[in-house]
N, C-alpha and C positions, 0 to 999 in steps of 0.2 A: 776081329779087329787086326789089321795088318800093322807092320812096324811104323809106317808113316802116320797112320791114324793114332797109334799109341803116342807118338811124339807130339801130335797135335793136342791130344788130351792132356799130356804132361805140360805143354806150354800153356794151355787154358788154365790148368790148375795153378801153375806158377804165377800167372797174372792175377788170378783171383786171390791167391795168398798175399801177393804184394799189395793188392787193393785193400785187403783186410788190415795189413800192417799200416798202410797210409791212413785208414780210418781211425785206427787206434791212436796214431800220432796226432791226428786232428783232434780227437776227443781229449787227449792229454793236454794239448796246447790250449784248448778251449777252457779247461779247468784252471790252467795257470793264468788265464786272462780274467779271472774272477776279481772284481773290485769291491766285493762286499766288505763290510766292516769286520766280519768274522775272519776273512782271508787276509786283510791288509792292516787292520787295526786303525784304519782311518774311516771316519763316518762317510757313508756313501753320499756323493754329491757335494761334499765339502770342497770349496775352492782352495787352490794353492795359496798358502799364507806367505806372501812375499816378505822376506827378511826374517821370518820366524825360523827357529831351529829345525822345524819339521819340513821346510821347503825342499831341501835336497832329497830327503827320503821320499816325499810325496811325488816329486818329479820322477824319481827312479822307479817307483811303483807303477806310475802311469806308463812309463816307457816300456817296462817289462810286460805290462798287460797288452799294450799296443802290439809289441813284437809277437807275443803269444797268439793274439787274435789273427794277425797276419799269417803266422805259421799254421794256425788251424784252418784258415781259408785255403791256403796253398795246398796243404795235405788233403783237404776235402776235394779240391779240384783234381789233384793227382789220383786220388782213389777213383773218382768218376771216370777219368781218362783210362785208367787201367782196366776198369770193369767193361768199358766200351770195347777195348782191345780184346779182352777175353771173350766177349760176346761175338766178336767178329771172326774169331779163329774158326777156320773151316768153312767160312761163308764166301770165300773169294773164288769159287769155282773149283774145277778139278785140277789139282797140281800135278806137274810133270814129275814131282818127287814121289808121288803115290805109286807104289808098285802095281796097284790095280787100276791105274789111270786109263790104260787102253780099254779094259773091260767096261769101265764106267763111261768112257766116251762112246764106246760102241752102243751101250744101252741108251745113252742120251741121243745118239744119232738115229737109232731105230725109232725112238719116240717122235723125233722131229720128222722123219720120213713118213711115219704113219699119219702125223698131223697134216703134212703136205698133201698126202693122198686123200685124206678126209676132206680137207678144204676144197680141193679140186672137184671131188665127187659131189659135195654139197652145193657148190656153185652151179653145176649142171642141173641138179634137181630144182634149185631155186629158180633158175631161168626158165626151165621147162614149165613149171607151174605158174610162173608170172605170166607167161605167154597165154596160159589157159584162163587168165583172169583172176587168179588168186592174189589177194593184196594183204597187207598187214592187218586190215580190219575184217578180213573174211572169216566166216564161221560156217560150220556145217560139214557135209560129207567131203567136199573137195579139199577143204583145209585139213581136215583130219587125215585124209589119204596122203596129202603132201607131207604133213608132219610125221606120219608113220614112216614114210619112205626116207625121210631125212634121219629119223631116229635109228633106222636100220643101218645107216652108215656108221654112227657112233652113238653110244648111250647118252653122252652128255649133250647131244643135240635135242634139247627139250622143245616143247611147244612154244615156250617163250623165245628161245633162240630162233626157232623157225620164223616167228613173226619179225624178230629184229633183222633177220637176214633178208627179208622182203623190203625193208625200208631203204630208199635211196641214200647213199652215203653223204650227200651234200644237201640235206634238207629235202627239197622237191626234185632234185636232179642227181645225176651221178649213177654209178653202177650199183647193182644190188649184189647180195651175197658177201663173201669175204673180199676185202679190198685187195686190189692188185699189190699194194705195198706189203700187205701181210704175207702174201705168197712169195714176193721177191725177197723180203727180209728173212723169211724162214729158209728159203732156198740158199741164200748167202751163208746162213749159219750152218746148214748142212754141208756145203762145200768147205767151209772153214774147218769143221770138225773132221772131215775126210782128210784134209791136208795135215791136220795136227796128228791124227792117228797114224798116218804114213810117216810123219817125222819121228814120232815116239817109237814106232816099230823099227825104224832105221837106227834110232839111238840105242835100242835094246841090244843091237849087235855090235855096238861100239866097244872097243877094248881100251883099257887104261894105257895112256901114253905118258912118258916122262922125258923132260928136256932139262939138261943141266947147263945153265949159262954161267960159266966159271966166273967167280968174283962178283956176280950180280945176284942171281937167284936161281931157284929150281922151280920149274913149272910142271904141273901134273894135270893132265886131262883125266880126272878121276871118274871113271864110268860107274863104279860102285856107289859113290856118293852123289853122282850127277852134278859135279862141281868142277870148275876150272880153278886151280889153286896155285898161288904163288907162295913159295917158302923162302925166307931170308935167314941169314945167319944173324941171330940176335934181332933186336928191335931196329927196323929201318929208320933212316933219318927223316926229318920233316918233309923234305922235298919228295922222297920216295913214297911216303904215306899220302901226300897230296896227289901224286900221280895215280896211285891205286884207287883212291876215293873218286877222283875225277873220271875214272874209267869204270865206275860201278862196282868195285871190289870192296868188301867189308871184312874186317878182322873177325875170325871165328876162333875163339879161345879153345873150343873143343878139338879143333883140327890143327891149331897153332899155325894157321895159314890165312892169307888174304884170299878170298874166294867169292865167286858168284855162280849162279846156276849155269851148267854146261850147255850152252846153246850156240847157234851160229853167231849171234850178236856178241856173246861172251868171247868167242874165239877172235873175232875182229877187235874187240876191246883189249884183249890180251896182247895182240900184236901191237896195238897202239901204245899200250903201257910199256912194252919192251922197247919200242923205239924211243919213247920218252926217257927211258932209263939208260939209253946209249947202247942197246944191244944191236949188233949187226944181223939183220934177218935175211940178207941176200943169199946166205948159204943154206937156208931152210927150204 
């Protein structure tokens, strides 16, 4: 497990721990909402006796119980949301922050390229045997030979898959085999991954750069953290914070900086933020 994966696991653990605490608060609040006679001293179901000396106490008990039940529901929802976030950690694809991202992307690319080649080979076989009269309903030696030829391309091309590939894609009409959109979409993803790998390889050669805008802030293109960072002397004013947020930067207490992932978009957003803060960029 690399450093990024360790951070992901730590984040998942923090979210799960926070969900446990929210569950505990929900349970505690639920207990405080108890309206039994043992808990309140008031017979369960007894109406408020208007004008009686018990009226004020009775109303206070009901109000506390209502507030506690609301708190229990809110904390229960919070626990559910936290558990959903914990379950989602690491499921958003391959992050550029992962030091093994290029290797993982190359592996994914290789699988997609194999899939593309397999689909093309399968389509040739399907069309060849369809011309020979093999149909989805066929049985016997011809179908068995066709299915075996298809299985030789990839193990997961089973006899059932072989039959499905012989069916026209629009009911009684349309092409047979893998649909053109499947090949097009797969090829588009292949090209996207190639571009992303090239970007990450270029980024791996990036060096940390630092710019000091006197009286405003210090900006760091932090190659090691893969972040574009803004540092201010003390807490920035409300307008500055609004500028940072509107340009996609978030406060990172661990770095004591406003930052976002170091990408081309981030660099453009950084320049936009600097202009909004009154920095003259004409000399850069």
